[in-house]
C-alpha positions as CSV (number, residue, x, y, z in Angstrom):
1,M,69.1,-1.0,-25.9
2,T,65.9,0.9,-25.3
3,E,66.7,3.2,-28.2
4,R,66.2,0.4,-30.8
5,W,62.5,0.4,-29.7
6,R,61.8,4.0,-30.3
7,G,59.7,4.5,-33.4
8,C,58.4,1.1,-33.6
9,T,54.4,0.6,-33.9
10,L,53.2,-1.9,-31.1
11,S,49.9,-3.6,-30.5
12,V,49.7,-3.9,-26.6
13,E,47.4,-6.3,-24.8
14,C,46.9,-4.9,-21.3
15,T,44.2,-4.3,-18.7
16,L,42.8,-1.5,-20.6
17,G,42.2,-3.4,-23.7
18,T,44.1,-3.4,-27.1
19,I,46.2,-0.2,-27.5
20,E,48.0,0.5,-30.7
21,G,50.6,3.4,-30.9
22,L,54.1,4.5,-31.7
23,V,56.9,3.8,-29.0
24,S,58.0,7.3,-27.5
25,S,60.3,5.9,-24.8
26,V,61.2,2.7,-22.8
27,D,62.0,3.2,-18.9
28,T,63.9,0.1,-17.8
29,S,64.2,1.1,-14.4
30,N,60.5,1.9,-13.6
31,Q,59.5,-0.8,-16.2
32,T,57.1,1.4,-18.2
33,L,56.3,2.0,-21.7
34,T,55.2,5.2,-23.3
35,L,53.2,5.3,-26.6
36,I,52.2,8.3,-28.7
37,E,49.4,8.4,-31.6
38,V,47.4,6.1,-29.4
39,V,44.5,4.1,-30.7
40,K,42.3,2.2,-28.1
41,N,40.3,-0.7,-29.3
42,G,40.2,0.6,-32.8
43,A,39.3,4.2,-31.6
44,E,41.3,7.3,-31.2
45,Y,42.3,7.6,-27.5
46,V,41.3,10.7,-25.5
47,T,44.9,11.6,-24.7
48,P,47.9,11.7,-27.4
49,E,50.2,9.8,-25.0
50,I,49.9,6.9,-22.7
51,T,52.3,5.0,-20.3
52,I,51.7,1.4,-19.6
53,N,53.3,-0.5,-16.7
54,A,55.0,-3.7,-17.3
55,R,52.9,-5.6,-14.9
56,D,49.8,-4.5,-16.6
57,I,50.9,-5.9,-20.0
58,R,49.8,-9.2,-21.2
59,G,51.2,-9.5,-24.7
60,I,53.0,-7.2,-27.3
61,K,52.9,-7.4,-31.1
62,I,55.1,-5.5,-33.5
63,L,53.2,-4.0,-36.2
64,K,55.7,-2.0,-38.0
65,A,59.5,-1.2,-37.5
66,A,61.0,2.2,-36.6
67,E,61.7,4.6,-39.4
68,E,65.1,6.3,-40.0
69,K,64.3,9.5,-38.3
70,W,64.2,7.9,-34.9
71,K,67.4,7.5,-33.3
72,G,69.1,4.2,-33.5
73,A,69.4,1.4,-36.1
74,A,66.3,-0.1,-37.7
75,V,64.7,-2.4,-35.3
76,Q,65.0,-6.0,-36.3
77,Q,62.2,-8.5,-35.3
78,S,63.8,-10.7,-32.7
79,K,62.6,-13.1,-29.9
80,S,63.6,-11.1,-27.0
81,S,62.1,-7.9,-25.5
82,A,64.1,-4.7,-25.3
83,F,63.3,-4.3,-21.5
84,V,63.0,-6.8,-18.6
85,A,59.7,-6.9,-17.0
86,P,58.5,-9.0,-14.0
87,E,57.7,-12.6,-14.6
88,S,59.6,-12.6,-17.7
89,L,57.9,-10.1,-20.0
90,T,60.2,-11.4,-22.8
91,N,57.9,-14.4,-23.5
92,K,55.0,-12.1,-23.9
93,C,56.9,-9.9,-26.5
94,R,57.9,-12.7,-28.8
95,E,56.3,-12.3,-32.1
96,S,56.7,-14.4,-35.2
97,P,58.5,-12.6,-37.9
98,V,56.1,-14.0,-40.6
99,K,53.3,-12.2,-38.7
100,S,55.0,-8.9,-38.5
101,D,55.8,-9.1,-42.3
102,D,52.1,-9.8,-43.1
103,A,51.1,-6.9,-41.0
104,L,53.8,-4.5,-42.9
105,R,52.5,-5.8,-46.3
106,K,48.7,-5.2,-45.2
107,K,49.6,-1.7,-44.1
108,S,51.6,-0.9,-47.2
109,G,48.7,-2.2,-49.4
110,E,46.1,-0.1,-47.7
111,A,48.4,2.9,-48.0
112,R,48.8,2.3,-51.9
113,K,45.0,1.9,-52.4
114,K,44.4,5.3,-50.8
115,V,46.9,7.1,-53.3
116,S,45.1,8.1,-56.6
117,T,47.3,8.7,-59.8
118,P,47.1,12.1,-61.3
119,K,45.8,10.8,-64.7
120,K,43.0,9.0,-62.7
121,N,42.0,12.3,-61.1
122,E,42.1,14.2,-64.3
123,N,39.6,11.7,-65.9
124,R,37.3,11.8,-63.0
125,K,37.4,15.6,-63.3
126,W,36.7,15.4,-67.1
127,Y,33.7,13.2,-66.5
128,M,32.2,15.5,-63.8
129,E,32.7,18.6,-66.0
130,R,30.8,16.8,-68.9
131,D,27.9,15.7,-66.6
132,D,27.6,19.1,-65.4
133,E,27.4,20.6,-68.9
134,C,25.0,18.0,-69.9
135,F,22.6,18.0,-66.9
136,N,22.9,21.2,-65.0
137,V,21.6,23.3,-67.8
138,P,18.5,25.3,-66.6
139,I,15.4,24.2,-68.4
140,D,12.7,26.5,-69.7
141,N,9.2,25.8,-68.6
142,S,8.0,26.7,-72.1
143,I,9.8,23.8,-73.7
144,L,8.2,21.3,-71.4
145,E,4.7,22.9,-71.9
146,N,4.9,22.7,-75.9
147,D,4.9,19.6,-77.8
148,F,7.8,19.0,-80.3
149,D,6.6,19.2,-83.9
150,F,8.3,16.1,-85.6
151,E,6.6,16.7,-89.0
152,K,7.7,20.3,-89.2
153,N,11.3,19.6,-88.3
154,L,11.5,16.6,-90.6
155,A,10.3,18.8,-93.5
156,L,13.3,21.2,-92.9
157,F,15.5,18.2,-94.1
158,D,15.5,18.1,-97.8
159,K,16.7,14.4,-98.5
160,Q,16.5,14.8,-102.2
161,A,18.8,17.8,-102.2
162,V,21.2,15.8,-100.2
163,F,21.2,12.9,-102.4
164,D,21.6,15.1,-105.5
165,E,24.6,16.8,-103.9
166,I,26.2,13.2,-103.2
167,N,25.5,12.3,-106.9
168,A,27.1,15.4,-108.0
169,H,30.3,14.6,-106.2
170,T,30.3,11.0,-107.0
171,K,32.2,9.7,-110.0
172,G,30.2,7.8,-112.5
173,D,32.2,4.6,-112.4
174,S,32.2,4.2,-108.6
175,V,29.9,1.9,-106.6
176,R,28.1,3.2,-103.6
177,L,26.8,1.2,-100.7
178,V,23.4,2.7,-101.0
179,D,23.2,1.5,-104.7
180,C,24.2,-2.0,-103.6
181,N,21.5,-2.1,-101.0
182,R,18.8,-0.9,-103.5
183,R,19.7,-3.7,-105.8
184,E,19.9,-6.3,-103.0
185,Q,18.4,-9.6,-104.0
186,R,16.7,-11.8,-101.5
187,Y,17.3,-15.4,-101.3
188,R,15.5,-18.3,-99.8
189,C,17.1,-20.6,-97.3
190,D,17.8,-23.2,-100.0
191,E,19.6,-20.9,-102.5
192,N,23.1,-20.1,-102.7
193,V,24.2,-16.4,-102.2
194,L,27.3,-16.9,-104.4
195,E,26.7,-16.8,-108.1
196,G,27.5,-20.0,-109.9
197,E,25.9,-23.0,-111.5
198,T,24.1,-25.2,-109.1
199,F,25.3,-28.9,-109.0
200,V,22.9,-31.1,-110.8
201,S,23.1,-34.9,-111.1
202,N,21.0,-36.9,-113.3
203,Q,21.0,-40.3,-111.5
204,I,17.4,-41.4,-112.4
205,S,16.0,-41.8,-116.0
206,V,12.4,-43.1,-116.6
207,P,11.1,-44.9,-119.7
208,C,8.1,-42.4,-120.1
209,N,7.3,-38.8,-120.9
210,V,8.9,-36.3,-118.3
211,D,6.4,-33.4,-117.8
212,R,8.2,-31.8,-114.9
213,I,11.5,-32.2,-113.2
214,F,12.2,-31.8,-109.6
215,V,15.5,-31.4,-107.6
216,T,16.3,-32.1,-104.0
217,D,18.5,-30.0,-101.7
218,T,21.7,-31.7,-102.8
219,G,20.9,-31.0,-106.5
220,L,19.8,-34.5,-107.4
221,V,17.2,-34.7,-110.2
222,I,13.9,-36.4,-109.8
223,P,11.8,-36.8,-112.9
224,S,8.1,-37.0,-112.8
225,I,6.6,-40.3,-113.7
226,S,3.1,-41.5,-115.2
227,K,0.5,-43.1,-113.4
228,E,0.8,-46.4,-115.4
229,L,4.7,-46.5,-114.6
230,K,3.8,-46.2,-110.9
231,E,1.2,-49.0,-111.1
232,K,3.9,-51.2,-112.8
233,L,6.4,-50.6,-110.0
234,L,3.8,-51.3,-107.3
235,K,3.0,-54.6,-109.3
236,V,6.5,-55.8,-109.5
237,A,7.3,-54.9,-105.8
238,E,4.3,-57.2,-104.8
239,E,5.6,-59.9,-106.9
240,F,8.9,-59.7,-105.0
241,G,7.1,-59.8,-101.6
242,L,6.7,-56.2,-100.8
243,A,2.9,-56.3,-100.3
244,V,0.6,-53.4,-100.0
245,E,0.5,-53.8,-96.1
246,R,4.2,-53.1,-95.9
247,R,4.2,-50.3,-98.2
248,L,1.2,-48.7,-96.4
249,E,3.0,-49.1,-93.1
250,M,6.0,-47.3,-94.6
251,V,4.0,-44.4,-95.8
252,G,2.0,-44.1,-92.6
253,R,5.2,-44.1,-90.5
254,A,6.7,-41.3,-92.7
255,T,3.5,-39.2,-92.5
256,T,3.4,-39.6,-88.7
257,E,7.1,-38.5,-88.4
258,M,6.5,-35.5,-90.5
259,V,3.2,-34.6,-88.7
260,L,5.1,-34.7,-85.4
261,Q,7.6,-32.3,-86.4
262,L,5.0,-29.8,-88.0
263,L,3.1,-29.9,-84.6
264,G,6.2,-29.0,-82.7
265,G,8.1,-32.0,-81.9
266,S,9.3,-32.3,-78.5
267,H,8.3,-28.9,-77.5
268,R,4.7,-29.7,-78.0
269,L,4.7,-33.4,-77.3
270,S,6.3,-34.5,-74.0
271,P,4.9,-36.4,-70.9
272,Q,5.2,-33.1,-68.7
273,N,3.2,-31.1,-71.4
274,S,0.0,-33.4,-71.5
275,H,-2.6,-30.3,-71.0
276,Q,-1.7,-29.0,-74.5
277,R,-2.2,-32.0,-76.6
278,P,-2.5,-31.2,-80.2
279,T,-5.5,-32.2,-82.4
280,V,-5.2,-33.8,-85.7
281,V,-8.2,-34.7,-88.2
282,I,-7.8,-37.4,-90.9
283,L,-10.2,-37.4,-93.9
284,C,-10.2,-40.8,-95.4
285,G,-11.6,-42.4,-98.4
286,L,-12.5,-46.0,-99.0
287,H,-9.2,-46.9,-100.7
288,T,-5.4,-47.4,-100.1
289,Q,-4.8,-43.7,-99.5
290,G,-7.5,-43.8,-96.8
291,A,-6.0,-46.7,-95.3
292,Q,-2.6,-44.9,-95.2
293,G,-4.3,-42.0,-93.4
294,I,-5.9,-44.4,-90.8
295,N,-2.4,-46.0,-90.3
296,C,-0.9,-42.6,-89.5
297,G,-3.8,-41.8,-87.1
298,R,-2.8,-44.9,-85.2
299,H,0.7,-43.9,-84.7
300,L,-0.2,-40.3,-84.0
301,A,-2.7,-41.6,-81.2
302,N,0.1,-43.7,-79.7
303,H,2.3,-40.6,-79.3
304,G,-0.4,-38.7,-77.4
305,V,-2.2,-36.7,-80.2
306,N,-5.8,-36.2,-80.1
307,V,-6.9,-37.9,-83.3
308,T,-10.3,-37.8,-85.1
309,V,-10.9,-39.9,-88.3
310,L,-13.6,-39.2,-90.7
311,V,-14.6,-42.1,-92.8
312,P,-17.6,-42.7,-95.1
313,P,-20.7,-44.3,-93.5
314,T,-20.6,-47.1,-96.1
315,S,-18.6,-50.3,-95.4
316,S,-15.3,-50.6,-97.3
317,K,-14.5,-53.5,-99.6
318,N,-10.7,-52.6,-99.3
319,E,-9.3,-55.3,-97.0
320,C,-6.3,-53.1,-95.9
321,F,-8.7,-50.4,-95.1
322,S,-10.8,-52.5,-92.8
323,K,-7.8,-53.9,-91.0
324,E,-6.4,-50.5,-90.3
325,L,-9.6,-49.3,-89.0
326,T,-9.8,-52.2,-86.7
327,L,-6.4,-51.5,-85.4
328,F,-7.3,-47.8,-85.0
329,A,-10.2,-48.8,-82.8
330,L,-7.7,-50.2,-80.2
331,T,-6.4,-46.7,-79.5
332,N,-7.9,-43.8,-77.9
333,G,-8.7,-42.0,-81.1
334,K,-12.2,-41.1,-82.3
335,K,-13.9,-42.3,-85.4
336,T,-16.9,-40.5,-87.0
337,S,-18.9,-40.3,-90.3
338,S,-20.4,-37.0,-89.7
339,V,-18.8,-33.6,-90.1
340,L,-21.0,-32.3,-87.1
341,D,-18.9,-34.4,-84.8
342,M,-15.6,-32.7,-85.8
343,P,-13.6,-30.8,-83.1
344,S,-13.7,-27.0,-83.1
345,T,-10.0,-26.4,-82.8
346,V,-7.8,-28.4,-85.2
347,D,-3.9,-28.2,-85.7
348,I,-3.5,-30.1,-88.9
349,I,-5.7,-31.7,-91.3
350,I,-4.6,-34.9,-93.2
351,G,-6.2,-35.3,-96.5
352,A,-6.5,-38.9,-97.5
353,L,-9.6,-38.5,-99.6
354,D,-8.2,-38.5,-103.1
355,G,-7.6,-42.0,-104.5
356,Y,-6.5,-43.3,-108.1
357,E,-10.1,-44.2,-108.6
358,R,-13.2,-42.0,-108.4
359,P,-15.6,-42.6,-105.5
360,P,-19.0,-44.2,-106.2
361,P,-22.1,-41.7,-106.8
362,S,-23.5,-42.9,-103.6
363,E,-20.5,-41.1,-101.5
364,H,-20.5,-37.9,-103.6
365,F,-22.5,-36.1,-101.0
366,W,-20.3,-37.2,-98.1
367,Y,-17.0,-36.3,-100.1
368,S,-18.6,-32.8,-100.7
369,A,-19.3,-32.2,-97.1
370,A,-15.9,-33.3,-96.0
371,I,-14.3,-31.1,-98.5
372,Q,-16.5,-28.0,-97.6
373,W,-15.7,-28.7,-93.8
374,A,-11.8,-28.7,-94.4
375,L,-12.1,-25.5,-96.5
376,Q,-14.1,-23.7,-93.8
377,C,-11.8,-25.1,-91.0
378,K,-8.8,-23.0,-92.2
379,A,-6.3,-25.5,-90.6
380,P,-3.3,-26.5,-92.8
381,V,-3.6,-29.6,-95.0
382,L,-1.2,-32.3,-95.6
383,C,-2.3,-34.6,-98.5
384,L,-1.2,-38.3,-98.9
385,D,0.0,-39.8,-102.1
386,C,-2.5,-37.8,-104.4
387,P,-3.4,-39.0,-108.0
388,P,-1.7,-37.0,-111.0
389,E,-4.7,-34.4,-111.2
390,G,-3.9,-33.5,-107.6
391,S,-6.0,-32.9,-104.7
392,C,-9.6,-31.7,-104.1
393,L,-8.5,-29.8,-101.0
394,E,-6.0,-26.9,-100.8
395,P,-3.0,-28.5,-99.4
396,K,0.0,-26.8,-97.9
397,W,2.1,-29.8,-98.0
398,M,2.0,-33.0,-100.1
399,L,3.8,-36.2,-99.4
400,V,4.4,-38.8,-102.2
401,S,5.9,-42.1,-102.5
402,I,8.5,-43.6,-105.0
403,M,8.6,-40.6,-107.5
404,P,6.1,-37.6,-108.0
405,F,3.7,-37.1,-110.6
406,A,3.6,-33.7,-112.7
407,F,1.6,-32.0,-110.0
408,N,0.2,-28.5,-110.7
409,D,-0.6,-27.8,-107.1
410,H,1.4,-25.0,-105.6
411,C,2.4,-26.5,-102.4
412,S,5.6,-27.8,-100.7
413,L,6.3,-31.3,-102.1
414,Y,7.9,-34.0,-100.0
415,L,9.1,-37.5,-101.1
416,C,9.3,-40.6,-98.8
417,D,11.2,-43.8,-99.1
418,I,9.0,-47.0,-98.9
419,G,11.9,-49.3,-99.3
420,L,11.7,-50.3,-103.0
421,P,14.8,-52.3,-104.0
422,K,16.8,-51.2,-106.9
423,E,16.0,-54.4,-108.9
424,V,12.2,-53.3,-108.8
425,F,13.1,-50.2,-110.8
426,K,15.3,-52.1,-113.2
427,R,12.5,-54.5,-114.0
428,V,10.4,-51.7,-115.5
429,G,13.2,-50.0,-117.3
430,V,14.0,-47.2,-114.6
431,N,17.6,-46.5,-114.0
432,Y,17.4,-45.5,-110.3
433,T,19.8,-44.3,-107.7
434,S,18.4,-43.6,-104.3
435,P,18.3,-39.9,-103.5
436,F,17.5,-40.1,-99.9
437,G,21.0,-40.4,-98.3
438,S,20.5,-40.4,-94.6
439,K,16.8,-39.5,-94.5
440,F,13.6,-41.2,-95.2
441,I,11.8,-37.9,-96.2
442,I,13.4,-35.3,-98.4
443,P,11.7,-32.0,-99.9
444,L,11.4,-31.5,-103.7
445,Y,11.6,-28.4,-105.7
446,L,10.3,-27.6,-109.1
447,K,13.4,-27.3,-111.3
448,S,13.3,-23.9,-113.2
449,T,14.0,-24.2,-117.1
């Protein structure tokens, strides 16, 4: 029975510590166990062989079964010991077959990791040879001392000769990529890359001369209207109950939404970013357009913007203007009549100086000073509801209501919805279908003829 243990790899817990080794012999008469290839407590033992007495053994674990070269059949993991020790050493030798299987799998896995495939060794050798050829070449000190002459070496390459050679070998009817790149046309974000006719829908017709035609992003046509037609539309709207105060609030609200986006939106205006509040200056005349600017200033101040309103020193006879100025005084915004009190740093200027009527002569000097300050400030200008002749400023954006005039200003034009019902357009002879869709502000582009 002792032959079945020869060749097994055991882990023996004894008085000397944990000893692992290969079973060389088992003496049942003397109750001893002899191991070779001994490892004690994880380190190689000083002697290649050790004999352990049964009474010194506390426990035994089978790490690996015997190989075929050892005499006897393969050792099967059983619950009994191969020899009888005092105090029933059999109980100490019992080991779970699952644990022995795990140990066998662990050992075999470690052995597989140490084995490298020939292909992997060949690849590693190739990489090492490549690195040696690239980095182990001796460097001449003269190369490091002299600067490389880029212009001289670039002159050695005759690009025109290379192009002539390519053209000589290229057939006349073939298309080369370099030619396509030379003929590349740059498109705007609102232009179609694919060729074809743009969808155009004429949903609006007006009973007046159309000097200019505008289109939206979706291809809807917006014709220009005259000043007289717009005044008729506003008069009919007021008869139906859409008073000037309601229209003024719509324009001010739309302007506020546009300015907030131009200032940076949520990235610039948030409760956590109160130390970088933007500054907006509003230039207001004593008319409805000026009241729209003050209304926008009140909304901007409520959203945390530093607002300064510049108004003429004389009192206004416009009731809407006076009411809006009273409401603006309830905010933390600043009102002034002198350009000397204007802030030094401005993000956006809102121009509400231009009305449908010319200012009185007594205010010409104040208007000239406000315009001169805006031109010297260099901040971008957004003009509100300008008259047909355009703005006295140099606007970057222009926001209009209802339908645009035939403006000559070269700026970005935007149209806002003030809520005029379709029946209002019908009463003055305008065939109208709303172009706004899901938005209240849409951009307009001059239609090319």
